[in-house]
C-alpha positions in Angstrom: 35.8 -9.1 24.8 34.9 -11.0 21.9 31.5 -11.6 23.2 30.9 -8.0 23.7 32.0 -7.3 20.1 29.7 -9.8 19.1 26.7 -8.3 20.9 27.2 -5.0 19.9 27.5 -6.1 16.3 24.4 -8.4 16.4 22.4 -5.1 17.8 23.6 -3.3 15.2 22.4 -5.5 12.8 19.3 -6.1 14.2 18.4 -2.3 15.2 16.9 -1.6 11.6 14.2 -4.1 12.3 13.0 -2.4 15.0 11.7 0.8 13.2 8.1 1.4 12.8 6.9 0.8 9.5 3.8 2.8 8.2 2.3 4.1 5.0 4.6 7.4 4.7 7.4 5.1 3.8 5.5 4.4 0.7 4.4 7.9 -0.5 6.0 10.8 -1.7 4.2 13.9 -0.7 3.2 16.0 -3.6 3.9 13.2 -6.2 0.5 13.8 -7.9 0.1 17.4 -7.4 1.0 18.0 -11.4 -2.0 16.0 -12.5 -5.4 17.4 -13.6 -8.6 15.7 -12.1 -9.3 13.4 -14.8 -5.8 12.0 -14.6 -6.3 11.4 -10.9 -9.3 9.4 -11.7 -7.8 7.3 -14.2 -4.7 6.6 -12.0 -6.9 6.1 -8.9 -9.0 3.3 -11.0 -6.0 1.7 -12.1 -4.3 1.3 -8.6 -7.9 0.1 -7.3 -7.8 -2.5 -9.7 -4.3 -3.5 -8.7 -5.5 -3.4 -5.0 -8.2 -5.7 -5.9 -6.2 -8.0 -8.2 -3.4 -8.5 -5.4 -6.0 -8.9 -2.4 -7.2 -12.1 -4.5 -3.7 -13.3 -5.2 -2.9 -13.2 -1.6 -6.5 -15.0 -0.6 -5.2 -17.7 -3.3 -2.0 -18.0 -1.9 -3.1 -18.0 1.7 -4.7 -21.3 0.6 -1.5 -23.0 -0.4 1.3 -24.3 1.7 3.5 -21.8 2.9 1.0 -19.0 1.7 1.7 -16.8 4.3 5.4 -16.8 3.5 4.6 -16.1 -0.1 2.2 -13.2 1.0 4.7 -11.7 3.1 7.5 -11.9 0.9 6.0 -11.2 -2.8 2.8 -9.4 -2.4 2.5 -7.3 0.9 5.2 -4.7 -0.1 3.4 -3.9 -3.4 0.0 -3.9 -1.6 1.1 -1.5 0.9 2.7 0.8 -1.9 -0.8 0.5 -3.9 -2.8 1.5 -0.9 -0.3 4.4 0.1 -0.7 5.6 -3.7 -4.6 5.5 -3.5 -4.3 7.8 -0.4 -2.2 10.3 -2.0 -4.4 10.3 -4.9 -7.6 10.7 -3.1 -5.9 13.4 -0.9 -4.8 15.3 -4.1 -8.0 14.9 -5.6 -9.6 16.3 -2.3 -7.1 19.1 -2.4 -7.7 19.9 -6.1 -11.8 19.8 -5.4 -11.8 17.0 -8.2 -15.3 14.8 -8.4 -15.3 11.7 -5.8 -14.1 8.5 -7.6 -15.8 5.7 -6.8 -13.4 2.5 -6.9 -14.6 -1.0 -6.8 -13.9 -1.3 -3.2 -16.3 1.8 -2.5 -19.4 1.0 -4.3 -22.4 3.1 -4.3 -25.1 2.5 -2.0 -27.8 0.3 -3.2 -31.5 0.8 -2.8 -33.3 -0.2 -0.1 -36.3 -2.1 -0.9 
């Protein structure tokens, strides 16, 4: 009997770990609908800079002992949040027909020589 109760308790405790984690957890629909195009562009640039910073920090942490643990505990959740925010900003900019924002990761095409 105790074993059955313990098994049910363990199943309940670990059941939350089996949910699918996707980007929709990190974003709120309509969060940026009140912003105008210049404000969306400013926020997208700031979020893109933060994404670059977090990626660099994760790269440096990966080289250290226990880097994957540090990345998982410290940086990964914030990186997921920033990326979800960037997606929401780009979607809002598209919906409002704002001019496209070129972020540091999205470079303009280089001329071919």
